[in-house]
C-alpha positions in Angstrom: -20.6 17.9 -19.7 -19.5 21.3 -21.1 -15.9 21.9 -22.3 -15.4 24.4 -19.5 -16.5 21.8 -16.9 -14.2 19.2 -18.4 -11.3 21.6 -18.4 -12.0 22.5 -14.7 -12.0 18.8 -13.8 -8.8 18.2 -15.7 -7.1 21.2 -13.9 -8.3 20.0 -10.5 -6.9 16.5 -11.2 -3.5 18.0 -12.2 -3.6 20.2 -9.1 -4.3 17.2 -6.9 -1.6 15.2 -8.7 0.9 17.9 -8.1 -0.1 18.3 -4.5 0.4 14.5 -3.9 3.6 14.3 -5.9 5.5 16.8 -3.7 5.2 14.3 -0.9 7.5 11.9 -2.9 10.3 14.5 -3.2 13.5 13.4 -1.7 13.8 16.4 0.5 10.3 16.0 1.9 11.0 12.3 2.6 14.2 13.2 4.5 12.2 15.7 6.6 9.6 13.0 7.3 12.1 10.6 8.7 13.8 13.4 10.7 10.3 14.1 12.1 10.1 10.6 13.4 13.5 11.0 15.1 12.3 14.2 16.6 9.0 12.8 17.9 10.5 9.6 19.4 12.2 10.9 22.6 9.6 13.4 23.9 7.2 10.8 25.4 10.1 8.9 27.0 10.6 11.8 29.4 6.9 12.6 29.4 3.7 10.6 29.1 5.4 7.1 28.9 7.5 7.9 31.9 4.4 9.0 33.8 2.7 5.7 33.1 5.8 3.9 34.5 5.8 6.2 37.6 2.0 5.6 38.1 2.6 1.8 38.1 5.5 2.4 40.5 3.0 4.1 42.9 4.6 7.5 42.8 2.1 10.1 44.1 0.1 12.2 41.8 1.6 15.5 42.9 5.1 14.3 42.1 4.0 13.0 38.8 2.6 16.4 37.8 5.8 18.1 38.9 7.8 15.8 36.6 6.6 18.0 33.7 9.5 20.3 34.9 12.0 17.8 33.5 11.1 19.3 30.1 12.9 22.5 31.1 15.5 22.2 28.4 12.8 22.6 25.8 12.1 26.0 27.1 15.8 27.0 27.4 17.1 25.6 24.2 17.3 29.1 22.6 20.2 29.7 25.0 22.5 27.3 23.2 21.0 27.6 19.8 23.4 30.4 18.8 26.2 27.9 19.3 24.5 25.6 16.7 24.0 28.5 14.3 27.6 29.7 14.6 29.9 26.8 15.4 31.0 23.5 13.8 31.3 20.1 15.5 34.9 18.9 15.3 35.3 16.3 12.6 31.6 15.7 12.1 30.9 19.1 10.6 34.0 19.0 8.5 32.9 15.6 7.1 29.1 16.1 6.9 28.5 19.8 7.1 27.4 22.2 9.9 23.8 21.1 10.3 24.4 17.4 9.8 27.4 17.4 12.1 25.3 18.8 14.9 22.5 16.3 14.1 24.8 13.3 14.4 26.3 14.5 17.7 22.8 15.1 19.3 21.6 11.8 18.1 24.5 9.8 19.5 24.1 11.6 22.9 20.3 11.0 22.8 20.8 7.2 22.5 23.1 7.2 25.6 20.6 9.4 27.6 17.6 7.1 26.8 19.6 4.0 28.0 20.6 5.8 31.2 16.9 6.8 31.9 15.8 3.2 31.2 18.1 1.7 33.8 16.8 4.1 36.5 14.1 3.0 38.9 11.2 5.4 39.9 10.1 3.2 42.7 13.5 3.5 44.4 14.9 6.9 43.3 12.6 9.4 41.6 15.6 11.8 41.7 17.7 9.5 39.5 14.8 9.2 37.1 14.5 13.0 37.0 18.2 13.4 36.2 17.9 10.8 33.4 14.8 12.4 32.1 16.5 15.8 32.1 19.4 14.4 30.0 16.9 12.9 27.5 15.1 16.2 27.3 18.4 18.2 26.8 19.7 16.0 24.0 16.2 15.8 22.4 15.9 19.6 22.5 19.3 19.9 20.9 18.3 17.5 18.1 15.1 19.5 17.6 17.0 22.8 17.2 19.0 21.3 14.4 16.1 19.5 12.7 14.0 22.6 12.8 16.7 24.7 11.2 17.5 21.9 8.7 13.8 21.7 7.7 13.3 25.5 7.2 16.5 25.8 5.2 16.3 22.7 3.0 12.8 22.8 1.7 11.8 25.1 -1.2 8.7 27.3 -0.9 6.7 24.8 -3.0 7.7 22.0 -0.6 7.1 23.7 2.8 3.4 22.7 3.3 4.1 19.1 2.3 7.2 19.0 4.4 5.4 20.3 7.5 2.6 17.8 7.1 5.0 14.9 6.6 7.1 16.1 9.5 4.2 16.4 11.9 2.7 13.0 10.8 6.0 11.3 11.3 6.6 13.1 14.6 3.3 11.8 15.9 4.2 8.3 14.7 7.5 8.6 16.7 5.5 9.7 19.7 3.1 6.8 19.2 5.9 4.3 19.1 7.4 5.7 22.3 4.0 5.6 24.0 1.8 2.7 22.8 4.8 0.9 21.3 6.8 1.2 24.5 3.9 0.0 26.6 3.3 -3.0 24.4 7.0 -3.8 24.7 6.8 -3.7 28.5 3.9 -6.1 28.4 5.6 -8.3 25.9 8.9 -8.5 27.9 6.8 -9.4 31.0 4.6 -12.0 29.3 7.0 -13.7 26.8 10.4 -13.3 28.5 9.3 -13.4 32.1 11.0 -10.2 33.0 10.2 -8.4 36.2 8.4 -5.1 35.8 11.4 -2.8 36.2 13.5 -5.0 33.9 10.7 -5.0 31.3 10.6 -1.2 31.4 14.4 -1.0 31.1 14.4 -3.3 28.1 11.7 -1.2 26.4 13.7 1.9 26.8 16.8 0.2 25.3 14.7 -0.6 22.2 13.5 3.0 22.0 17.1 4.1 22.1 17.9 1.8 19.2 15.2 3.4 17.2 17.0 6.7 17.3 19.3 5.0 14.7 16.5 5.7 12.1 17.4 9.4 12.5 21.1 8.7 12.3 20.7 6.8 9.0 18.5 9.6 7.7 21.2 12.2 8.6 23.8 10.2 6.7 21.5 10.1 3.6 20.6 13.8 3.7 22.4 16.6 2.0 23.6 19.7 3.8 21.2 22.7 3.0 22.7 25.1 0.5 21.5 28.1 2.6 23.4 26.7 5.6 26.6 26.3 3.4 26.3 29.9 2.1 25.6 31.4 5.5 28.5 29.5 7.0 30.9 30.7 4.3 29.8 34.3 4.9 31.0 34.1 8.5 34.0 31.9 8.0 36.5 34.8 8.5 35.0 35.7 11.9 36.3 34.5 15.3 34.4 31.9 17.2 33.1 34.3 20.0 32.1 36.9 17.3 30.1 34.3 15.3 28.2 33.2 18.4 27.6 36.8 19.5 26.3 37.9 16.1 24.1 34.8 15.8 22.5 35.6 19.2 22.1 39.3 18.8 20.9 39.1 15.2 18.2 36.6 16.0 16.8 38.4 19.0 17.0 42.0 17.6 15.2 41.0 14.5 12.3 39.6 16.5 12.0 42.4 18.9 12.0 45.0 16.1 8.7 43.7 14.7 5.4 45.3 15.5 3.5 43.6 18.4 6.5 41.4 19.0 5.7 40.6 22.6 2.1 39.9 21.9 3.2 37.4 19.2 5.5 35.7 21.7 2.7 35.4 24.2 0.5 33.9 21.5 3.3 31.3 20.8 3.3 30.4 24.5 -0.4 29.9 24.8 -1.5 28.5 21.4 -0.9 24.8 22.4 -1.7 25.3 26.1 -4.9 23.4 26.0 -3.1 20.4 24.5 -0.3 20.7 27.0 -2.5 20.9 30.1 -4.8 18.0 29.1 -1.9 15.9 27.7 0.1 16.0 31.0 -2.4 13.8 32.7 -4.2 12.0 29.9 -2.4 8.7 30.5 -2.7 8.7 34.3 -6.4 9.7 33.9 -7.0 6.7 31.6 -5.2 4.3 33.9 -7.0 5.8 37.0 -10.4 5.1 35.4 -9.5 1.4 35.3 -8.3 0.9 31.7 -5.3 -1.4 31.4 -2.1 -0.1 29.8 -2.7 -2.5 26.9 -6.2 -1.2 26.3 -5.0 2.3 26.3 -2.1 1.5 24.0 -4.3 -0.5 21.6 -6.6 2.5 21.0 -3.7 4.8 20.5 -2.0 2.4 18.1 -5.1 1.8 16.1 -7.6 4.6 15.5 -5.3 7.0 17.3 -2.6 6.5 14.7 -5.1 6.9 11.8 -6.5 10.1 13.3 -2.9 11.5 13.7 -2.0 10.8 10.1 -5.2 12.2 8.7 -5.0 15.2 11.0 -1.4 15.9 9.9 -2.2 15.8 6.2 -5.4 17.7 6.8 -3.4 20.4 8.4 -1.0 20.5 5.4 -3.9 20.9 3.0 -5.5 23.5 5.2 -2.2 25.5 5.2 -2.3 25.5 1.4 -6.0 26.3 1.0 -6.6 29.0 3.7 -4.8 32.0 5.0 -2.6 31.6 8.1 -4.8 33.5 10.5 -7.9 31.6 9.3 -6.1 28.3 9.8 -5.0 29.3 13.3 -8.5 30.2 14.3 -9.9 26.9 13.1 -7.2 24.7 14.6 -7.2 26.6 17.9 -10.9 26.2 18.4 -10.8 22.5 17.5 -8.0 21.8 20.0 -10.0 23.4 22.8 -13.2 21.5 22.0 -11.3 18.2 21.9 -10.5 18.5 25.6 -14.2 18.3 26.4 -14.4 14.7 25.1 -12.1 13.7 28.0 -14.3 15.7 30.4 -17.3 13.5 29.4 -15.1 10.4 29.6 -14.8 11.1 33.3 -18.6 11.1 33.6 -19.2 7.9 31.6 -16.3 6.1 33.2 -15.0 2.8 31.9 -16.4 3.2 28.4 -14.0 2.0 25.7 -16.1 3.4 22.8 -16.1 6.9 24.2 -12.4 6.7 25.0 -11.8 5.7 21.4 -13.7 8.8 20.3 -11.9 11.1 22.7 -8.5 9.9 21.6 -9.4 10.2 17.9 -10.6 13.8 18.6 -7.5 14.7 20.5 -5.1 13.2 18.0 -6.8 14.6 15.0 -7.1 18.2 16.3 -3.7 18.2 17.9 -2.1 17.1 14.6 -4.0 19.8 12.6 -3.0 22.4 15.1 0.6 21.4 15.2 1.0 21.6 11.4 -0.6 25.1 11.3 1.5 26.2 14.3 4.7 25.0 12.6 3.6 26.9 9.5 3.3 30.0 11.5 6.7 29.6 13.3 8.4 28.7 10.0 7.0 31.8 8.3 8.8 33.9 11.0 12.2 32.2 10.6 13.6 32.6 7.1 17.1 34.1 7.7 19.7 31.3 7.3 22.2 33.3 9.5 20.2 32.5 12.6 17.4 30.1 11.7 18.2 27.7 14.5 18.3 30.4 17.1 15.0 32.1 16.1 13.1 28.8 15.7 14.5 27.5 19.0 13.3 30.7 20.7 9.8 30.3 19.4 9.6 26.6 20.2 11.1 27.1 23.6 8.3 29.6 24.3 5.8 27.2 23.0 7.2 24.5 25.4 6.9 27.0 28.3 3.1 26.4 28.3 3.5 22.7 28.0 6.0 22.5 30.9 5.7 25.3 33.4 2.1 26.4 33.0 1.0 22.7 33.1 3.2 21.7 35.9 0.4 22.1 38.4 -2.0 20.0 36.4 -1.9 17.1 38.9 -2.8 19.4 41.8 -5.7 21.0 39.8 -7.0 17.5 38.9 -6.7 16.4 42.5 -8.6 19.5 43.7 -11.4 19.5 41.1 -11.8 16.0 39.9 -11.3 14.7 36.4 -14.4 16.1 34.6 -13.9 19.7 35.8 -10.2 19.5 35.1 -10.6 18.7 31.4 -13.3 21.5 31.2 -10.7 23.9 32.5 -8.3 22.5 29.9 -10.8 23.5 27.2 -11.2 27.1 28.6 -7.4 27.4 28.7 -7.5 27.8 24.9 -9.4 31.1 25.0 -6.5 33.4 25.8 -4.6 32.4 22.7 -7.7 33.1 20.6 -8.0 36.6 22.1 -4.4 37.3 21.3 -4.9 35.9 17.8 -7.7 38.4 17.3 -5.5 41.3 18.4 -2.6 40.3 16.1 -4.9 40.0 13.2 -6.3 43.5 13.8 -2.8 44.9 14.0 -1.8 43.4 10.6 0.7 41.0 12.1 0.1 38.4 9.5 0.4 40.7 6.5 4.1 40.6 6.6 4.4 36.8 6.9 4.7 34.8 3.7 2.9 31.6 4.3 4.8 28.4 3.6 2.6 27.2 0.8 3.2 25.3 -2.3 
């Protein structure tokens, strides 16, 4: 071995050691646990609720329309200026502006999940819809604050690790509120003799209790210095003026950028393939004849491993490749993954292929989410309105997941499962065309990637 080769190996080891060490930084760990808190409630008003409704014999069209209960995720930018500009009485004075809002949203989220859990889809789908809307609203508010907290609290060298940890923990939170919640329902039925509705209600109460993980993390976190500085700069302004300036500043800065509306359309469509397929993945698996426990077991096992590996792969990809190159790769992978479910519809009740399909979906979705978060974070670096800008972008991203995918049930009913998931794969093409346009216009040249 030559001296140059030995030196290269030594430098590579140091680089790898530095890359891994950043995941142990206190700020990164805090963001990881907040990611869990952010990911936990989404499925409770989404895929897990859809399984409950499927078992309650609610018709497929109504199940598809329940995607609309996620409306708060698309409208959260409307109240984000309040979070950027205002303090929560007592809580913000005691814990800081960002942490005060976090605690308020988390306490309200616990109450909303319990309320949804005691509703009964077999008797009153409307009451379930109201409960799901409350969960989505409080969850969206928590997301606004966590996103701003993450962007403001992490240093440049911690951003990639923070995003990877956040997304991995987010997916674990979703896993627990999907597979974990389903296992709990079965456990309450088998070991405690609870009726089906009572078992579902008890499972939701446990999910509400898990929000306390986020509450504890908020208590242990430190208020971001950028937030403190920005808050002090506007302390002399009246409340209406602060809200107005936060809203106007956030939107005007976006719209002044070149190809702003094309970029916003790209944000809407980038995760559309995931959204369209994900809306009916759980009902599809149950409809094929798999039991809820079989589905949950695959998600909990290899699905979890694929999610974690995908999240950290996305983090390394964000560090190693340019932002547009990373978006190209992750966007293509997301579209291809939908085809695995299309073939699942052909082979039918095949557990081995279902395992592969779920691994492919979880891995590619996690990679794509990390890269997508990197892109959104790179566009939101002004502490005066971080929450508003990020909320606007994530609300637009949720538009595809909620409104564009609301008719998924009717598409599947009209085409059958195999053509439906093929359509889901094709749904990824528009975002790639927009990506090509933005790249040609130099859109990414002015974005500093969140690397480290």
